[in-house]
All heavy atoms as a GROMACS GRO file, in nm:
protein
  538
    1MET      N    1  12.254   6.356   9.893
    1MET     CA    2  12.223   6.303   9.763
    1MET      C    3  12.350   6.252   9.695
    1MET      O    4  12.350   6.144   9.638
    1MET     CB    5  12.158   6.412   9.679
    1MET     CG    6  12.116   6.364   9.543
    1MET     SD    7  12.016   6.482   9.456
    1MET     CE    8  12.138   6.558   9.354
    2PHE      N    9  12.458   6.332   9.702
    2PHE     CA   10  12.584   6.290   9.640
    2PHE      C   11  12.644   6.170   9.713
    2PHE      O   12  12.709   6.086   9.651
    2PHE     CB   13  12.684   6.405   9.636
    2PHE     CG   14  12.652   6.509   9.534
    2PHE    CD1   15  12.610   6.635   9.573
    2PHE    CD2   16  12.662   6.481   9.400
    2PHE    CE1   17  12.580   6.731   9.480
    2PHE    CE2   18  12.632   6.576   9.305
    2PHE     CZ   19  12.591   6.702   9.345
    3LEU      N   20  12.623   6.162   9.842
    3LEU     CA   21  12.676   6.050   9.920
    3LEU      C   22  12.609   5.920   9.877
    3LEU      O   23  12.677   5.819   9.855
    3LEU     CB   24  12.654   6.075  10.068
    3LEU     CG   25  12.710   5.970  10.164
    3LEU    CD1   26  12.861   5.963  10.150
    3LEU    CD2   27  12.671   6.004  10.305
    4ALA      N   28  12.480   5.920   9.861
    4ALA     CA   29  12.408   5.800   9.818
    4ALA      C   30  12.445   5.762   9.675
    4ALA      O   31  12.464   5.644   9.644
    4ALA     CB   32  12.258   5.822   9.829
    5PHE      N   33  12.457   5.861   9.588
    5PHE     CA   34  12.494   5.834   9.450
    5PHE      C   35  12.636   5.778   9.441
    5PHE      O   36  12.662   5.684   9.366
    5PHE     CB   37  12.481   5.961   9.365
    5PHE     CG   38  12.511   5.942   9.221
    5PHE    CD1   39  12.432   5.861   9.142
    5PHE    CD2   40  12.619   6.006   9.162
    5PHE    CE1   41  12.459   5.844   9.008
    5PHE    CE2   42  12.647   5.990   9.028
    5PHE     CZ   43  12.567   5.907   8.950
    6GLY      N   44  12.728   5.834   9.518
    6GLY     CA   45  12.865   5.785   9.519
    6GLY      C   46  12.875   5.643   9.572
    6GLY      O   47  12.949   5.560   9.518
    7THR      N   48  12.799   5.614   9.675
    7THR     CA   49  12.796   5.477   9.730
    7THR      C   50  12.740   5.380   9.627
    7THR      O   51  12.793   5.270   9.610
    7THR     CB   52  12.712   5.474   9.858
    7THR    OG1   53  12.764   5.570   9.950
    7THR    CG2   54  12.713   5.337   9.920
    8PHE      N   55  12.636   5.421   9.557
    8PHE     CA   56  12.578   5.337   9.452
    8PHE      C   57  12.680   5.308   9.342
    8PHE      O   58  12.693   5.194   9.296
    8PHE     CB   59  12.454   5.405   9.393
    8PHE     CG   60  12.401   5.336   9.272
    8PHE    CD1   61  12.334   5.216   9.283
    8PHE    CD2   62  12.417   5.392   9.146
    8PHE    CE1   63  12.284   5.152   9.170
    8PHE    CE2   64  12.369   5.329   9.034
    8PHE     CZ   65  12.302   5.208   9.045
    9LEU      N   66  12.755   5.410   9.300
    9LEU     CA   67  12.853   5.389   9.193
    9LEU      C   68  12.967   5.298   9.237
    9LEU      O   69  13.013   5.214   9.159
    9LEU     CB   70  12.909   5.524   9.146
    9LEU     CG   71  12.815   5.608   9.062
    9LEU    CD1   72  12.879   5.742   9.030
    9LEU    CD2   73  12.778   5.536   8.934
   10ILE      N   74  13.012   5.311   9.361
   10ILE     CA   75  13.119   5.224   9.409
   10ILE      C   76  13.069   5.080   9.420
   10ILE      O   77  13.140   4.986   9.381
   10ILE     CB   78  13.174   5.276   9.543
   10ILE    CG1   79  13.255   5.403   9.517
   10ILE    CG2   80  13.261   5.170   9.611
   10ILE    CD1   81  13.310   5.469   9.639
   11LEU      N   82  12.948   5.061   9.468
   11LEU     CA   83  12.892   4.926   9.474
   11LEU      C   84  12.873   4.868   9.334
   11LEU      O   85  12.896   4.749   9.312
   11LEU     CB   86  12.760   4.926   9.551
   11LEU     CG   87  12.772   4.944   9.702
   11LEU    CD1   88  12.632   4.954   9.764
   11LEU    CD2   89  12.850   4.832   9.764
   12LEU      N   90  12.831   4.950   9.241
   12LEU     CA   91  12.815   4.905   9.103
   12LEU      C   92  12.950   4.862   9.044
   12LEU      O   93  12.960   4.758   8.978
   12LEU     CB   94  12.753   5.016   9.018
   12LEU     CG   95  12.710   4.982   8.878
   12LEU    CD1   96  12.599   4.876   8.882
   12LEU    CD2   97  12.661   5.105   8.806
   13GLY      N   98  13.054   4.939   9.068
   13GLY     CA   99  13.188   4.902   9.023
   13GLY      C  100  13.237   4.774   9.088
   13GLY      O  101  13.299   4.689   9.023
   14LEU      N  102  13.207   4.756   9.216
   14LEU     CA  103  13.247   4.635   9.287
   14LEU      C  104  13.176   4.512   9.231
   14LEU      O  105  13.239   4.408   9.208
   14LEU     CB  106  13.217   4.650   9.436
   14LEU     CG  107  13.254   4.533   9.526
   14LEU    CD1  108  13.405   4.515   9.528
   14LEU    CD2  109  13.201   4.557   9.664
   15ILE      N  110  13.047   4.524   9.207
   15ILE     CA  111  12.972   4.412   9.150
   15ILE      C  112  13.023   4.377   9.011
   15ILE      O  113  13.041   4.260   8.978
   15ILE     CB  114  12.821   4.445   9.148
   15ILE    CG1  115  12.766   4.448   9.290
   15ILE    CG2  116  12.743   4.346   9.062
   15ILE    CD1  117  12.626   4.505   9.301
   16GLN      N  118  13.049   4.479   8.930
   16GLN     CA  119  13.098   4.453   8.795
   16GLN      C  120  13.238   4.392   8.796
   16GLN      O  121  13.272   4.313   8.710
   16GLN     CB  122  13.094   4.581   8.713
   16GLN     CG  123  12.955   4.625   8.683
   16GLN     CD  124  12.949   4.753   8.604
   16GLN    OE1  125  13.050   4.814   8.572
   16GLN    NE2  126  12.828   4.797   8.574
   17THR      N  127  13.319   4.428   8.895
   17THR     CA  128  13.450   4.367   8.907
   17THR      C  129  13.437   4.220   8.944
   17THR      O  130  13.511   4.136   8.892
   17THR     CB  131  13.533   4.441   9.015
   17THR    OG1  132  13.546   4.578   8.978
   17THR    CG2  133  13.671   4.381   9.028
   18CYS      N  134  13.345   4.188   9.031
   18CYS     CA  135  13.328   4.049   9.074
   18CYS      C  136  13.272   3.960   8.964
   18CYS      O  137  13.312   3.844   8.952
   18CYS     CB  138  13.238   4.043   9.196
   18CYS     SG  139  13.313   4.110   9.345
   19ILE      N  140  13.178   4.011   8.885
   19ILE     CA  141  13.117   3.924   8.782
   19ILE      C  142  13.197   3.922   8.653
   19ILE      O  143  13.176   3.834   8.570
   19ILE     CB  144  12.971   3.964   8.753
   19ILE    CG1  145  12.960   4.102   8.692
   19ILE    CG2  146  12.886   3.951   8.875
   19ILE    CD1  147  12.820   4.138   8.644
   20GLY      N  148  13.287   4.017   8.633
   20GLY     CA  149  13.370   4.016   8.514
   20GLY      C  150  13.303   4.073   8.391
   20GLY      O  151  13.352   4.056   8.280
   21LYS      N  152  13.192   4.140   8.408
   21LYS     CA  153  13.123   4.206   8.299
   21LYS      C  154  13.089   4.347   8.342
   21LYS      O  155  13.055   4.370   8.458
   21LYS     CB  156  12.994   4.133   8.261
   21LYS     CG  157  13.016   4.000   8.196
   21LYS     CD  158  12.884   3.939   8.155
   21LYS     CE  159  12.905   3.806   8.087
   21LYS     NZ  160  12.778   3.749   8.042
   22ALA      N  161  13.095   4.440   8.249
   22ALA     CA  162  13.062   4.579   8.280
   22ALA      C  163  12.952   4.626   8.187
   22ALA      O  164  12.952   4.597   8.067
   22ALA     CB  165  13.185   4.668   8.265
   23TRP      N  166  12.859   4.702   8.243
   23TRP     CA  167  12.748   4.758   8.167
   23TRP      C  168  12.790   4.892   8.109
   23TRP      O  169  12.837   4.979   8.180
   23TRP     CB  170  12.626   4.775   8.257
   23TRP     CG  171  12.513   4.845   8.192
   23TRP    CD1  172  12.474   4.974   8.211
   23TRP    CD2  173  12.424   4.791   8.094
   23TRP    NE1  174  12.365   5.002   8.133
   23TRP    CE2  175  12.333   4.892   8.059
   23TRP    CE3  176  12.413   4.668   8.032
   23TRP    CZ2  177  12.232   4.872   7.966
   23TRP    CZ3  178  12.313   4.649   7.940
   23TRP    CH2  179  12.225   4.749   7.908
   24LEU      N  180  12.775   4.907   7.979
   24LEU     CA  181  12.805   5.034   7.914
   24LEU      C  182  12.685   5.126   7.923
   24LEU      O  183  12.571   5.082   7.919
   24LEU     CB  184  12.840   5.012   7.767
   24LEU     CG  185  12.975   4.951   7.738
   24LEU    CD1  186  12.989   4.928   7.588
   24LEU    CD2  187  13.084   5.040   7.788
   25ARG      N  188  12.711   5.253   7.933
   25ARG     CA  189  12.601   5.349   7.939
   25ARG      C  190  12.524   5.355   7.807
   25ARG      O  191  12.408   5.391   7.803
   25ARG     CB  192  12.656   5.488   7.973
   25ARG     CG  193  12.707   5.494   8.115
   25ARG     CD  194  12.764   5.631   8.147
   25ARG     NE  195  12.830   5.629   8.274
   25ARG     CZ  196  12.959   5.612   8.292
   25ARG    NH1  197  13.037   5.596   8.187
   25ARG    NH2  198  13.011   5.611   8.412
   26SER      N  199  12.590   5.320   7.699
   26SER     CA  200  12.525   5.321   7.569
   26SER      C  201  12.444   5.193   7.544
   26SER      O  202  12.377   5.181   7.443
   26SER     CB  203  12.629   5.338   7.458
   26SER     OG  204  12.720   5.229   7.460
   27GLY      N  205  12.453   5.099   7.636
   27GLY     CA  206  12.379   4.973   7.623
   27GLY      C  207  12.472   4.860   7.584
   27GLY      O  208  12.558   4.874   7.500
   28GLY      N  209  12.454   4.748   7.646
   28GLY     CA  210  12.536   4.631   7.616
   28GLY      C  211  12.634   4.601   7.729
   28GLY      O  212  12.652   4.678   7.822
   29TRP      N  213  12.696   4.486   7.718
   29TRP     CA  214  12.790   4.440   7.819
   29TRP      C  215  12.929   4.425   7.759
   29TRP      O  216  12.943   4.390   7.642
   29TRP     CB  217  12.746   4.305   7.875
   29TRP     CG  218  12.623   4.312   7.959
   29TRP    CD1  219  12.494   4.299   7.916
   29TRP    CD2  220  12.617   4.337   8.098
   29TRP    NE1  221  12.408   4.313   8.022
   29TRP    CE2  222  12.481   4.336   8.136
   29TRP    CE3  223  12.713   4.359   8.196
   29TRP    CZ2  224  12.440   4.355   8.267
   29TRP    CZ3  225  12.671   4.379   8.326
   29TRP    CH2  226  12.536   4.377   8.360
   30ILE      N  227  13.030   4.447   7.841
   30ILE     CA  228  13.170   4.425   7.802
   30ILE      C  229  13.223   4.312   7.889
   30ILE      O  230  13.210   4.315   8.011
   30ILE     CB  231  13.256   4.550   7.826
   30ILE    CG1  232  13.208   4.666   7.744
   30ILE    CG2  233  13.401   4.522   7.794
   30ILE    CD1  234  13.282   4.794   7.774
   31ASN      N  235  13.286   4.215   7.826
   31ASN     CA  236  13.345   4.104   7.899
   31ASN      C  237  13.491   4.135   7.929
   31ASN      O  238  13.564   4.187   7.845
   31ASN     CB  239  13.334   3.977   7.814
   31ASN     CG  240  13.363   3.853   7.892
   31ASN    OD1  241  13.419   3.858   8.000
   31ASN    ND2  242  13.323   3.741   7.837
   32ARG      N  243  13.535   4.102   8.052
   32ARG     CA  244  13.672   4.133   8.093
   32ARG      C  245  13.775   4.058   8.009
   32ARG      O  246  13.880   4.111   7.978
   32ARG     CB  247  13.689   4.097   8.241
   32ARG     CG  248  13.827   4.123   8.293
   32ARG     CD  249  13.842   4.101   8.441
   32ARG     NE  250  13.756   3.997   8.495
   32ARG     CZ  251  13.727   3.986   8.622
   32ARG    NH1  252  13.773   4.072   8.708
   32ARG    NH2  253  13.649   3.889   8.665
   33ALA      N  254  13.746   3.934   7.970
   33ALA     CA  255  13.841   3.854   7.895
   33ALA      C  256  13.854   3.897   7.749
   33ALA      O  257  13.962   3.886   7.691
   33ALA     CB  258  13.802   3.707   7.902
   34LYS      N  259  13.747   3.950   7.691
   34LYS     CA  260  13.749   3.984   7.550
   34LYS      C  261  13.799   4.125   7.523
   34LYS      O  262  13.868   4.149   7.424
   34LYS     CB  263  13.610   3.966   7.489
   34LYS     CG  264  13.565   3.822   7.486
   34LYS     CD  265  13.429   3.808   7.423
   34LYS     CE  266  13.385   3.663   7.424
   34LYS     NZ  267  13.249   3.648   7.373
   35GLN      N  268  13.763   4.221   7.606
   35GLN     CA  269  13.802   4.361   7.588
   35GLN      C  270  13.853   4.418   7.720
   35GLN      O  271  13.786   4.497   7.784
   35GLN     CB  272  13.685   4.444   7.538
   35GLN     CG  273  13.632   4.401   7.403
   35GLN     CD  274  13.509   4.480   7.367
   35GLN    OE1  275  13.428   4.516   7.451
   35GLN    NE2  276  13.493   4.506   7.238
   36PRO      N  277  13.975   4.378   7.761
   36PRO     CA  278  14.020   4.418   7.895
   36PRO      C  279  14.042   4.568   7.913
   36PRO      O  280  14.009   4.623   8.019
   36PRO     CB  281  14.151   4.342   7.914
   36PRO     CG  282  14.196   4.307   7.777
   36PRO     CD  283  14.073   4.294   7.694
   37ILE      N  284  14.092   4.638   7.813
   37ILE     CA  285  14.119   4.781   7.828
   37ILE      C  286  13.989   4.858   7.842
   37ILE      O  287  13.974   4.944   7.930
   37ILE     CB  288  14.203   4.833   7.711
   37ILE    CG1  289  14.341   4.769   7.715
   37ILE    CG2  290  14.214   4.985   7.716
   37ILE    CD1  291  14.428   4.800   7.596
   38ARG      N  292  13.893   4.830   7.758
   38ARG     CA  293  13.765   4.899   7.765
   38ARG      C  294  13.689   4.863   7.893
   38ARG      O  295  13.624   4.947   7.954
   38ARG     CB  296  13.682   4.864   7.643
   38ARG     CG  297  13.564   4.952   7.625
   38ARG     CD  298  13.505   4.937   7.488
   38ARG     NE  299  13.391   5.025   7.473
   38ARG     CZ  300  13.300   5.014   7.381
   38ARG    NH1  301  13.311   4.918   7.291
   38ARG    NH2  302  13.200   5.097   7.375
   39TYR      N  303  13.700   4.737   7.934
   39TYR     CA  304  13.635   4.693   8.057
   39TYR      C  305  13.690   4.768   8.178
   39TYR      O  306  13.615   4.823   8.258
   39TYR     CB  307  13.655   4.542   8.076
   39TYR     CG  308  13.617   4.493   8.213
   39TYR    CD1  309  13.485   4.468   8.244
   39TYR    CD2  310  13.713   4.473   8.312
   39TYR    CE1  311  13.448   4.424   8.370
   39TYR    CE2  312  13.677   4.428   8.438
   39TYR     CZ  313  13.546   4.404   8.465
   39TYR     OH  314  13.510   4.362   8.591
   40TRP      N  315  13.822   4.770   8.192
   40TRP     CA  316  13.882   4.835   8.309
   40TRP      C  317  13.862   4.985   8.308
   40TRP      O  318  13.846   5.047   8.412
   40TRP     CB  319  14.029   4.799   8.323
   40TRP     CG  320  14.045   4.660   8.376
   40TRP    CD1  321  14.096   4.553   8.311
   40TRP    CD2  322  14.006   4.612   8.505
   40TRP    NE1  323  14.091   4.441   8.391
   40TRP    CE2  324  14.037   4.475   8.510
   40TRP    CE3  325  13.946   4.672   8.617
   40TRP    CZ2  326  14.011   4.397   8.624
   40TRP    CZ3  327  13.921   4.594   8.729
   40TRP    CH2  328  13.954   4.459   8.731
   41SER      N  329  13.861   5.046   8.191
   41SER     CA  330  13.836   5.191   8.188
   41SER      C  331  13.692   5.222   8.230
   41SER      O  332  13.667   5.322   8.298
   41SER     CB  333  13.864   5.248   8.049
   41SER     OG  334  13.775   5.195   7.953
   42THR      N  335  13.599   5.135   8.197
   42THR     CA  336  13.460   5.153   8.240
   42THR      C  337  13.446   5.135   8.390
   42THR      O  338  13.384   5.217   8.459
   42THR     CB  339  13.368   5.055   8.167
   42THR    OG1  340  13.382   5.073   8.026
   42THR    CG2  341  13.224   5.075   8.207
   43VAL      N  342  13.507   5.030   8.444
   43VAL     CA  343  13.497   5.002   8.587
   43VAL      C  344  13.567   5.111   8.668
   43VAL      O  345  13.515   5.158   8.769
   43VAL     CB  346  13.554   4.862   8.620
   43VAL    CG1  347  13.565   4.840   8.769
   43VAL    CG2  348  13.467   4.755   8.558
   44VAL      N  349  13.683   5.155   8.622
   44VAL     CA  350  13.755   5.262   8.692
   44VAL      C  351  13.676   5.392   8.689
   44VAL      O  352  13.677   5.468   8.786
   44VAL     CB  353  13.897   5.280   8.632
   44VAL    CG1  354  13.960   5.409   8.677
   44VAL    CG2  355  13.984   5.162   8.668
   45SER      N  356  13.604   5.417   8.581
   45SER     CA  357  13.523   5.539   8.576
   45SER      C  358  13.411   5.534   8.680
   45SER      O  359  13.378   5.636   8.741
   45SER     CB  360  13.466   5.561   8.437
   45SER     OG  361  13.366   5.466   8.406
   46TYR      N  362  13.353   5.416   8.705
   46TYR     CA  363  13.251   5.403   8.809
   46TYR      C  364  13.312   5.430   8.947
   46TYR      O  365  13.256   5.502   9.027
   46TYR     CB  366  13.187   5.264   8.809
   46TYR     CG  367  13.086   5.245   8.699
   46TYR    CD1  368  13.101   5.146   8.603
   46TYR    CD2  369  12.972   5.325   8.692
   46TYR    CE1  370  13.006   5.127   8.503
   46TYR    CE2  371  12.878   5.307   8.593
   46TYR     CZ  372  12.896   5.208   8.498
   46TYR     OH  373  12.803   5.191   8.400
   47TYR      N  374  13.429   5.370   8.974
   47TYR     CA  375  13.496   5.392   9.102
   47TYR      C  376  13.533   5.540   9.120
   47TYR      O  377  13.510   5.598   9.225
   47TYR     CB  378  13.622   5.308   9.114
   47TYR     CG  379  13.599   5.162   9.144
   47TYR    CD1  380  13.657   5.063   9.066
   47TYR    CD2  381  13.521   5.122   9.251
   47TYR    CE1  382  13.638   4.929   9.094
   47TYR    CE2  383  13.501   4.988   9.280
   47TYR     CZ  384  13.560   4.892   9.201
   47TYR     OH  385  13.540   4.761   9.229
   48LEU      N  386  13.591   5.598   9.018
   48LEU     CA  387  13.637   5.737   9.028
   48LEU      C  388  13.520   5.834   9.046
   48LEU      O  389  13.527   5.923   9.132
   48LEU     CB  390  13.716   5.775   8.902
   48LEU     CG  391  13.780   5.912   8.902
   48LEU    CD1  392  13.883   5.923   9.013
   48LEU    CD2  393  13.845   5.938   8.768
   49CYS      N  394  13.415   5.815   8.971
   49CYS     CA  395  13.297   5.902   8.988
   49CYS      C  396  13.235   5.883   9.125
   49CYS      O  397  13.187   5.980   9.186
   49CYS     CB  398  13.195   5.874   8.879
   49CYS     SG  399  13.247   5.932   8.717
   50GLY      N  400  13.235   5.762   9.177
   50GLY     CA  401  13.183   5.737   9.310
   50GLY      C  402  13.265   5.804   9.418
   50GLY      O  403  13.211   5.869   9.509
   51VAL      N  404  13.397   5.794   9.408
   51VAL     CA  405  13.484   5.857   9.507
   51VAL      C  406  13.473   6.009   9.500
   51VAL      O  407  13.466   6.076   9.603
   51VAL     CB  408  13.629   5.810   9.487
   51VAL    CG1  409  13.727   5.895   9.566
   51VAL    CG2  410  13.644   5.664   9.525
   52LEU      N  411  13.470   6.064   9.380
   52LEU     CA  412  13.457   6.209   9.366
   52LEU      C  413  13.322   6.259   9.416
   52LEU      O  414  13.314   6.366   9.477
   52LEU     CB  415  13.478   6.251   9.220
   52LEU     CG  416  13.621   6.236   9.168
   52LEU    CD1  417  13.626   6.272   9.020
   52LEU    CD2  418  13.717   6.322   9.247
   53SER      N  419  13.219   6.182   9.394
   53SER     CA  420  13.087   6.220   9.443
   53SER      C  421  13.081   6.220   9.595
   53SER      O  422  13.026   6.312   9.657
   53SER     CB  423  12.982   6.125   9.386
   53SER     OG  424  12.855   6.159   9.430
   54ILE      N  425  13.141   6.119   9.658
   54ILE     CA  426  13.145   6.114   9.804
   54ILE      C  427  13.233   6.227   9.859
   54ILE      O  428  13.197   6.292   9.957
   54ILE     CB  429  13.194   5.976   9.852
   54ILE    CG1  430  13.088   5.871   9.822
   54ILE    CG2  431  13.228   5.978  10.000
   54ILE    CD1  432  13.133   5.729   9.847
   55ALA      N  433  13.345   6.253   9.794
   55ALA     CA  434  13.432   6.362   9.839
   55ALA      C  435  13.361   6.496   9.828
   55ALA      O  436  13.372   6.581   9.918
   55ALA     CB  437  13.561   6.363   9.757
   56PHE      N  438  13.290   6.518   9.720
   56PHE     CA  439  13.215   6.643   9.705
   56PHE      C  440  13.108   6.655   9.812
   56PHE      O  441  13.086   6.763   9.867
   56PHE     CB  442  13.152   6.651   9.566
   56PHE     CG  443  13.073   6.776   9.544
   56PHE    CD1  444  13.138   6.897   9.523
   56PHE    CD2  445  12.936   6.774   9.546
   56PHE    CE1  446  13.067   7.013   9.505
   56PHE    CE2  447  12.862   6.890   9.528
   56PHE     CZ  448  12.928   7.010   9.507
   57SER      N  449  13.042   6.544   9.844
   57SER     CA  450  12.940   6.545   9.948
   57SER      C  451  13.000   6.582  10.083
   57SER      O  452  12.945   6.664  10.156
   57SER     CB  453  12.873   6.408   9.957
   57SER     OG  454  12.789   6.400  10.068
   58LEU      N  455  13.114   6.523  10.117
   58LEU     CA  456  13.178   6.554  10.244
   58LEU      C  457  13.230   6.697  10.248
   58LEU      O  458  13.221   6.764  10.352
   58LEU     CB  459  13.292   6.454  10.271
   58LEU     CG  460  13.247   6.310  10.292
   58LEU    CD1  461  13.369   6.220  10.307
   58LEU    CD2  462  13.156   6.298  10.411
   59PHE      N  463  13.283   6.745  10.136
   59PHE     CA  464  13.329   6.883  10.130
   59PHE      C  465  13.212   6.980  10.145
   59PHE      O  466  13.223   7.080  10.215
   59PHE     CB  467  13.400   6.908   9.997
   59PHE     CG  468  13.440   7.052   9.978
   59PHE    CD1  469  13.547   7.105  10.047
   59PHE    CD2  470  13.369   7.133   9.891
   59PHE    CE1  471  13.584   7.238  10.031
   59PHE    CE2  472  13.404   7.266   9.874
   59PHE     CZ  473  13.512   7.317   9.943
   60GLU      N  474  13.100   6.948  10.082
   60GLU     CA  475  12.983   7.035  10.089
   60GLU      C  476  12.927   7.041  10.231
   60GLU      O  477  12.892   7.148  10.279
   60GLU     CB  478  12.875   6.983   9.993
   60GLU     CG  479  12.755   7.070   9.982
   60GLU     CD  480  12.654   7.015   9.882
   60GLU    OE1  481  12.653   6.892   9.859
   60GLU    OE2  482  12.578   7.094   9.828
   61VAL      N  483  12.925   6.928  10.300
   61VAL     CA  484  12.876   6.926  10.437
   61VAL      C  485  12.970   7.005  10.527
   61VAL      O  486  12.926   7.084  10.612
   61VAL     CB  487  12.861   6.779  10.487
   61VAL    CG1  488  12.842   6.776  10.638
   61VAL    CG2  489  12.748   6.711  10.416
   62HIS      N  490  13.100   6.989  10.509
   62HIS     CA  491  13.197   7.062  10.589
   62HIS      C  492  13.190   7.211  10.560
   62HIS      O  493  13.197   7.293  10.651
   62HIS     CB  494  13.338   7.010  10.563
   62HIS     CG  495  13.445   7.087  10.635
   62HIS    ND1  496  13.462   7.080  10.770
   62HIS    CD2  497  13.539   7.172  10.590
   62HIS    CE1  498  13.560   7.158  10.806
   62HIS    NE2  499  13.610   7.215  10.698
   63TRP      N  500  13.176   7.249  10.435
   63TRP     CA  501  13.172   7.388  10.397
   63TRP      C  502  13.046   7.457  10.450
   63TRP      O  503  13.050   7.571  10.494
   63TRP     CB  504  13.180   7.401  10.246
   63TRP     CG  505  13.188   7.542  10.199
   63TRP    CD1  506  13.296   7.625  10.209
   63TRP    CD2  507  13.084   7.619  10.137
   63TRP    NE1  508  13.266   7.748  10.156
   63TRP    CE2  509  13.138   7.746  10.111
   63TRP    CE3  510  12.955   7.591  10.101
   63TRP    CZ2  511  13.063   7.846  10.051
   63TRP    CZ3  512  12.881   7.691  10.040
   63TRP    CH2  513  12.935   7.815  10.016
   64LEU      N  514  12.933   7.387  10.448
   64LEU     CA  515  12.808   7.447  10.495
   64LEU      C  516  12.800   7.455  10.646
   64LEU      O  517  12.723   7.533  10.701
   64LEU     CB  518  12.689   7.366  10.443
   64LEU     CG  519  12.661   7.378  10.293
   64LEU    CD1  520  12.549   7.285  10.254
   64LEU    CD2  521  12.628   7.521  10.256
   65SER      N  522  12.882   7.375  10.717
   65SER     CA  523  12.875   7.377  10.863
   65SER      C  524  12.958   7.490  10.925
   65SER      O  525  12.959   7.506  11.044
   65SER     CB  526  12.924   7.243  10.918
   65SER     OG  527  13.062   7.226  10.892
   66ARG      N  528  13.026   7.568  10.846
   66ARG     CA  529  13.105   7.679  10.899
   66ARG      C  530  13.020   7.786  10.956
   66ARG      O  531  12.923   7.830  10.934
   66ARG     CB  532  13.192   7.740  10.790
   66ARG     CG  533  13.306   7.653  10.754
   66ARG     CD  534  13.394   7.731  10.663
   66ARG     NE  535  13.494   7.645  10.605
   66ARG     CZ  536  13.586   7.688  10.524
   66ARG    NH1  537  13.593   7.814  10.491
   66ARG    NH2  538  13.675   7.607  10.477
   0.00000   0.00000   0.00000
């Protein structure tokens, strides 16, 4: 479950990086040219949560296989 969710978040961050707009969880879009700091912090949070979710999934599988 965490592996699929992490993959989804990384793909979402990749798509938002390519189109130059990021979707806020509170609703609405952020444009990269108009609000670069808020845009990049949103995109980085998607990447970071995706990587941490995948890492947790791999750790959980390794830990349970002992």
